C-alpha positions as CSV (number, residue, x, y, z in Angstrom):
1,M,-2.8,39.0,-16.5
2,R,-3.9,37.4,-13.1
3,V,-7.8,37.4,-12.9
4,A,-9.9,36.3,-10.1
5,V,-13.3,35.0,-11.2
6,V,-16.2,34.9,-8.7
7,A,-19.4,32.6,-9.3
8,G,-21.6,30.6,-7.0
9,P,-22.2,26.7,-7.0
10,D,-25.3,26.9,-9.3
11,A,-24.3,25.2,-12.6
12,G,-26.0,28.1,-14.5
13,H,-23.6,30.2,-13.1
14,A,-20.5,28.2,-12.3
15,I,-20.4,26.6,-16.0
16,P,-20.2,29.9,-17.7
17,A,-17.7,31.1,-15.2
18,I,-15.5,27.8,-15.7
19,E,-15.8,28.3,-19.4
20,L,-14.2,32.0,-19.2
21,C,-11.5,30.7,-17.1
22,R,-10.8,28.2,-19.7
23,R,-10.6,30.8,-22.5
24,L,-8.5,33.1,-20.2
25,A,-6.0,30.3,-19.4
26,D,-5.8,29.2,-23.2
27,A,-5.0,32.9,-24.1
28,G,-1.9,32.7,-21.6
29,D,-3.7,34.4,-18.7
30,D,-3.8,33.1,-14.8
31,P,-7.5,32.5,-13.7
32,I,-8.4,31.7,-10.3
33,L,-12.1,30.7,-9.8
34,F,-13.7,31.2,-6.3
35,T,-16.8,28.9,-6.5
36,G,-18.7,26.6,-4.5
37,E,-17.3,23.2,-3.0
38,R,-19.0,20.8,-5.5
39,W,-16.6,22.4,-8.4
40,L,-13.3,22.2,-6.4
41,G,-12.2,18.9,-8.1
42,T,-12.6,20.2,-11.5
43,E,-9.4,19.9,-13.6
44,I,-8.6,22.4,-16.4
45,P,-5.0,23.1,-17.5
46,G,-3.9,26.4,-16.4
47,V,-7.0,27.2,-14.1
48,T,-7.0,27.3,-10.2
49,F,-10.1,26.3,-8.2
50,A,-10.7,27.9,-4.8
51,L,-13.4,27.8,-2.3
52,L,-15.6,30.8,-2.2
53,K,-16.3,31.4,1.6
54,G,-19.5,32.7,2.8
55,L,-21.9,31.2,0.6
56,D,-23.7,29.3,3.2
57,P,-26.6,30.9,5.3
58,R,-25.8,32.4,8.3
59,P,-28.0,32.0,11.5
60,G,-30.8,34.5,11.2
61,D,-30.5,34.7,7.5
62,D,-33.8,34.4,5.7
63,D,-33.3,32.8,2.3
64,G,-37.0,33.2,1.8
65,D,-36.2,37.2,1.5
66,A,-34.7,37.4,-2.1
67,G,-33.4,41.0,-1.4
68,A,-31.5,40.0,1.7
69,R,-30.2,36.9,0.0
70,L,-28.9,38.9,-3.0
71,H,-27.7,42.1,-1.2
72,A,-26.7,41.1,2.5
73,R,-25.4,37.7,1.5
74,A,-23.3,39.6,-1.2
75,A,-21.8,41.8,1.5
76,H,-21.0,38.9,3.6
77,I,-19.2,37.2,0.9
78,A,-17.3,40.1,-0.1
79,T,-16.0,40.4,3.5
80,E,-14.9,36.7,3.4
81,L,-13.3,37.1,0.2
82,L,-11.3,40.2,1.1
83,P,-8.4,38.2,2.7
84,D,-8.0,35.8,-0.4
85,L,-8.0,38.8,-2.9
86,S,-5.6,40.8,-0.8
87,A,-3.1,37.9,-0.8
88,L,-3.9,37.2,-4.5
89,L,-3.7,40.8,-5.8
90,P,-5.2,40.1,-9.2
91,D,-5.2,42.5,-12.1
92,L,-8.8,42.1,-12.5
93,V,-11.8,40.6,-10.7
94,V,-14.8,39.0,-12.7
95,S,-18.0,38.7,-10.8
96,D,-21.0,36.7,-11.7
97,V,-24.1,38.8,-11.6
98,I,-25.9,37.1,-8.7
99,T,-22.7,36.5,-6.7
100,A,-22.1,40.3,-6.3
101,G,-19.8,40.0,-3.5
102,G,-16.9,39.7,-5.9
103,G,-17.5,43.1,-7.2
104,M,-18.1,44.5,-3.8
105,A,-14.8,43.0,-2.6
106,A,-12.8,44.2,-5.8
107,E,-14.3,47.7,-5.2
108,R,-12.9,47.6,-1.7
109,L,-9.6,46.8,-2.8
110,G,-9.5,49.2,-5.7
111,I,-9.3,46.7,-8.3
112,P,-11.0,46.8,-11.5
113,W,-13.8,44.7,-12.0
114,V,-16.3,43.1,-14.8
115,E,-19.7,41.6,-14.3
116,L,-20.7,38.5,-16.0
117,S,-24.1,38.0,-17.0
118,P,-24.7,34.1,-18.1
119,H,-27.8,35.0,-19.7
120,P,-29.3,38.2,-21.7
121,L,-29.2,41.6,-20.1
122,Y,-31.8,41.8,-17.3
123,L,-31.5,45.3,-16.2
124,P,-34.6,47.2,-16.2
125,S,-35.1,49.4,-19.4
126,R,-37.4,52.5,-20.3
127,G,-38.3,50.6,-23.6
128,L,-38.9,47.0,-22.3
129,P,-41.8,45.5,-20.1
130,P,-40.4,44.2,-16.8
131,I,-38.0,41.4,-17.2
132,G,-39.7,38.1,-16.3
133,S,-42.9,39.0,-17.8
134,G,-42.3,37.0,-21.0
135,L,-43.8,39.9,-23.0
136,A,-42.7,41.2,-26.3
137,P,-42.1,44.9,-26.1
138,G,-45.5,46.8,-26.8
139,R,-46.3,48.5,-29.8
140,G,-48.2,51.6,-30.7
141,I,-49.8,53.8,-28.1
142,R,-51.6,50.9,-26.2
143,G,-48.6,48.7,-26.2
144,R,-46.3,51.6,-24.8
145,A,-48.7,52.4,-22.3
146,R,-49.1,48.6,-21.0
147,D,-45.4,48.6,-20.5
148,A,-45.2,51.9,-18.9
149,L,-48.1,50.6,-16.3
150,L,-46.2,47.4,-15.9
151,R,-42.9,49.2,-15.1
152,R,-44.7,51.4,-12.6
153,M,-46.0,48.2,-10.9
154,T,-42.5,46.9,-10.4
155,A,-40.8,50.2,-9.7
156,R,-41.6,50.0,-6.1
157,S,-39.4,46.6,-5.9
158,I,-36.4,47.9,-7.8
159,R,-36.4,50.8,-5.3
160,Q,-36.4,48.5,-2.4
161,G,-33.8,46.6,-4.2
162,D,-31.8,49.7,-4.4
163,R,-32.0,50.5,-0.8
164,E,-31.0,47.1,0.5
165,R,-28.0,47.2,-1.7
166,S,-27.0,50.6,-0.3
167,A,-27.5,49.3,3.0
168,A,-25.4,46.3,2.5
169,R,-22.7,48.5,1.0
170,L,-22.6,51.0,3.7
171,G,-22.3,48.1,6.2
172,I,-18.8,46.9,4.8
173,G,-17.2,50.5,4.2
174,L,-18.4,51.2,0.5
175,A,-20.2,54.3,-0.6
176,E,-23.9,54.3,-0.6
177,Q,-24.2,54.7,-4.6
178,D,-23.0,51.7,-6.4
179,P,-20.9,52.7,-9.4
180,G,-21.1,49.3,-11.0
181,P,-18.7,47.3,-13.1
182,A,-16.1,48.7,-15.6
183,A,-17.8,46.4,-18.1
184,R,-20.6,43.8,-18.5
185,L,-20.1,40.6,-20.3
186,I,-23.6,39.4,-21.6
187,A,-22.9,35.8,-22.4
188,T,-26.0,34.9,-24.7
189,L,-26.9,34.5,-28.3
190,P,-27.6,37.8,-30.0
191,A,-30.9,36.0,-30.9
192,L,-32.0,35.8,-27.4
193,E,-31.4,39.5,-26.7
194,V,-33.8,42.2,-27.3
195,P,-33.1,45.8,-28.8
196,R,-33.5,48.6,-26.3
197,P,-33.2,52.1,-26.4
198,D,-31.0,52.3,-23.2
199,W,-28.3,49.6,-23.8
200,P,-25.4,50.5,-21.6
201,A,-22.4,51.6,-23.2
202,N,-20.2,49.2,-21.2
203,A,-22.2,46.0,-22.0
204,H,-20.8,43.6,-24.5
205,L,-22.5,40.5,-26.1
206,V,-19.8,37.8,-25.9
207,G,-21.9,34.8,-26.9
208,P,-22.7,32.0,-24.4
209,L,-20.0,30.6,-22.3
210,L,-20.5,26.7,-22.7
211,W,-18.5,23.9,-21.0
212,E,-19.2,20.3,-20.7
213,P,-18.7,19.3,-17.1
214,T,-18.0,15.5,-18.1
215,E,-16.3,13.6,-21.0
216,T,-18.8,10.6,-20.8
217,V,-20.6,9.9,-24.1
218,L,-24.2,8.8,-23.8
219,T,-25.1,6.6,-26.5
220,P,-28.8,7.1,-27.7
221,P,-30.9,4.0,-27.9
222,P,-30.7,2.1,-31.5
223,G,-33.2,2.5,-33.9
224,T,-34.1,5.3,-36.7
225,G,-37.0,7.1,-35.1
226,P,-36.4,10.8,-34.2
227,L,-34.2,11.4,-31.3
228,V,-35.6,13.5,-28.6
229,M,-33.3,15.1,-26.2
230,V,-34.4,15.6,-22.6
231,A,-32.6,18.2,-20.3
232,P,-34.5,18.7,-17.0
233,S,-33.4,21.9,-15.2
234,T,-30.4,21.9,-12.9
235,A,-32.1,25.0,-11.1
236,T,-34.0,24.6,-7.8
237,T,-37.0,26.2,-9.4
238,G,-37.2,23.9,-12.5
239,V,-39.9,21.6,-13.2
240,V,-40.0,18.2,-11.8
241,G,-40.9,15.1,-13.5
242,M,-39.9,16.0,-17.0
243,L,-38.4,12.8,-18.2
244,D,-41.2,10.7,-16.9
245,A,-43.7,13.0,-18.7
246,V,-41.9,12.8,-21.8
247,C,-41.5,9.0,-21.8
248,T,-45.3,8.6,-21.0
249,A,-45.9,11.2,-24.0
250,L,-43.8,9.2,-26.6
251,D,-44.7,5.6,-25.7
252,G,-45.7,3.7,-28.7
253,T,-44.6,6.6,-31.1
254,G,-41.2,5.1,-32.3
255,M,-39.4,8.1,-31.2
256,R,-36.3,7.8,-29.2
257,V,-35.3,9.5,-25.8
258,A,-31.8,10.6,-24.5
259,A,-31.8,12.2,-21.1
260,T,-28.9,14.2,-19.9
261,M,-28.7,14.3,-16.0
262,L,-25.8,16.4,-14.3
263,D,-26.1,14.3,-11.2
264,G,-27.0,10.9,-12.7
265,A,-30.7,9.4,-13.2
266,D,-32.7,7.0,-10.9
267,G,-35.8,4.7,-11.9
268,A,-36.1,2.3,-14.9
269,L,-36.8,3.4,-18.3
270,P,-38.3,1.7,-21.6
271,D,-35.8,0.2,-24.0
272,W,-36.1,3.2,-26.4
273,A,-34.9,5.6,-23.7
274,V,-31.4,6.2,-21.9
275,A,-30.5,8.8,-19.3
276,G,-27.2,9.6,-17.3
277,R,-24.3,11.9,-17.1
278,G,-23.3,12.6,-20.7
279,R,-21.7,15.2,-23.0
280,Q,-24.9,17.4,-24.3
281,D,-22.8,18.9,-27.1
282,L,-22.2,15.5,-29.0
283,L,-25.9,14.4,-28.2
284,L,-27.1,17.4,-29.8
285,E,-25.3,16.5,-32.9
286,Q,-27.7,13.6,-33.2
287,A,-30.9,15.2,-31.6
288,D,-34.0,16.2,-33.7
289,V,-35.6,18.2,-31.0
290,V,-34.8,19.1,-27.3
291,V,-37.1,19.0,-24.3
292,C,-35.7,21.4,-21.5
293,G,-36.7,23.8,-18.8
294,G,-35.4,27.0,-20.4
295,G,-32.8,27.7,-18.4
296,H,-30.3,30.0,-20.4
297,G,-27.3,27.2,-20.4
298,M,-29.3,24.3,-21.9
299,L,-31.3,26.7,-24.4
300,A,-28.5,28.4,-25.6
301,K,-26.7,25.4,-26.0
302,A,-29.4,23.9,-28.1
303,L,-30.0,27.0,-30.3
304,S,-26.2,27.1,-30.6
305,A,-26.3,23.5,-32.4
306,G,-29.3,24.4,-34.6
307,V,-31.7,22.3,-32.9
308,P,-35.4,23.5,-31.9
309,A,-36.9,23.0,-28.5
310,V,-39.9,22.3,-26.3
311,I,-39.5,24.5,-23.4
312,V,-41.3,23.7,-20.0
313,P,-40.5,26.7,-18.0
314,G,-40.2,26.9,-14.2
315,G,-39.5,29.7,-12.0
316,G,-36.6,32.4,-12.2
317,D,-35.9,33.6,-15.8
318,Q,-37.2,30.5,-17.7
319,W,-40.5,32.0,-18.5
320,E,-38.8,35.0,-20.1
321,L,-36.3,33.0,-22.0
322,A,-38.8,30.7,-23.1
323,N,-41.2,33.3,-24.6
324,R,-38.0,35.1,-26.2
325,A,-37.1,31.7,-27.9
326,A,-40.9,31.2,-29.0
327,R,-41.1,34.7,-30.5
328,Q,-37.9,34.1,-32.3
329,G,-39.5,30.9,-33.9
330,S,-37.2,28.0,-32.5
331,A,-39.2,26.7,-29.6
332,V,-42.8,25.9,-28.4
333,V,-43.6,26.8,-24.9
334,V,-45.7,24.2,-22.7
335,R,-46.9,25.4,-19.4
336,P,-47.7,23.4,-17.2
337,L,-45.9,20.3,-17.9
338,D,-48.3,17.9,-19.4
339,S,-47.8,14.6,-21.4
340,V,-50.4,15.3,-24.2
341,A,-49.3,19.0,-24.7
342,V,-45.4,17.8,-24.6
343,L,-46.1,15.2,-27.5
344,T,-48.2,17.8,-29.5
345,A,-45.5,20.2,-29.2
346,I,-42.8,17.7,-30.3
347,E,-44.8,16.4,-33.3
348,T,-45.5,20.2,-34.1
349,I,-41.6,20.8,-34.3
350,L,-40.8,17.6,-36.2
351,S,-43.5,18.2,-38.8
352,E,-42.9,22.0,-39.6
353,K,-39.3,22.9,-40.6
354,R,-39.7,26.3,-39.8
355,F,-38.5,25.5,-36.3
356,A,-35.4,24.0,-37.2
357,A,-34.6,26.7,-39.7
358,A,-35.4,29.5,-36.9
359,A,-32.9,27.4,-34.6
360,R,-30.1,27.6,-37.3
361,S,-31.0,31.2,-37.9
362,A,-30.3,31.7,-34.1
363,A,-27.1,29.7,-34.3
364,A,-25.7,32.2,-37.0
365,T,-26.0,35.2,-34.8
366,A,-23.1,33.8,-32.8
367,N,-20.7,35.7,-35.3
368,R,-21.9,39.0,-34.0
369,V,-20.2,38.7,-30.7
370,E,-17.2,40.1,-29.0
371,D,-14.2,38.3,-27.5
372,P,-14.6,38.4,-23.5
373,V,-10.8,37.8,-23.0
374,G,-10.1,40.9,-25.0
375,I,-12.7,42.8,-23.0
376,C,-11.2,41.7,-19.7
377,R,-7.7,42.6,-21.0
378,E,-8.8,46.1,-21.9
379,V,-10.3,46.8,-18.5
380,A,-7.3,45.7,-16.7
381,G,-5.2,47.9,-18.9
């Protein structure tokens, strides 16, 4: 089976797409990943990398307009992708949830396509508060009334997004109504998902798609003190200054710090701290607690390893994910970034065994997921 996978260059979206391609290749399929230039030098047996055209803003594009960035850019990417897909003639297209041009191009060519969500399902639900609020579903009459009010407050934005998507579709020769994908791959731990009364029949929990972009091993500082792993957010909306704040917080405590940085680290560190590009999975085997921004990739990786987290969320979906992990019992949320609050949160997690127990419980939910390769094959026929 030849599969075209489409994902933008942001690590939180490209890395899960790369891992899906790796699994497809291991299963004997032929995946081609269309993505940003930063990943084109990646070498994975059986996986072909190709440049996804149309990612750069065009003259007149307003990247401050989220709707235009998501829908109009998707239509442009679809147009740029059409010649490559026509030449490739894949059996299936897998399109990242925010790189929607892949699905549009597949629809233009009559190729079945699947949507990849590298995080929980973020579609609106009649049984949940708006995604991004960080709120647990309301209980009782007052709780349900609160959620209904919040949904009404966001309904206008949702309708505006639907209109923008329809206009973008019409502009490239598609029907106004979006039929959606044949299937949705929800690549998260079941522990980070929430029950909803309107779960789509075509949505499948497949577990986190985790891949290490380096083989470098980062050696923790010597000593016997607790090891705190720091993983600053790779998202543009992430909190800055996290490593400095953690080092300030832990000075004189006897704890050790190891920080993984996708693009390396700058500046001097104390002798009880190291930072650099290194494999996170191996470091998690030694870590007692993780301090991170709450991006799905790092949070899912930590919980999959059974390691509790101090989460300092930034923008995007980080607030939502941080609160889900806190309600599950495996995390403490600190907002805004503050050294004293970070120290208190770390000490709380280390002193109360319930956090590590909850993280191990979250890891155990990984046995309740489906095989994404099997779903792709079923859709492709």
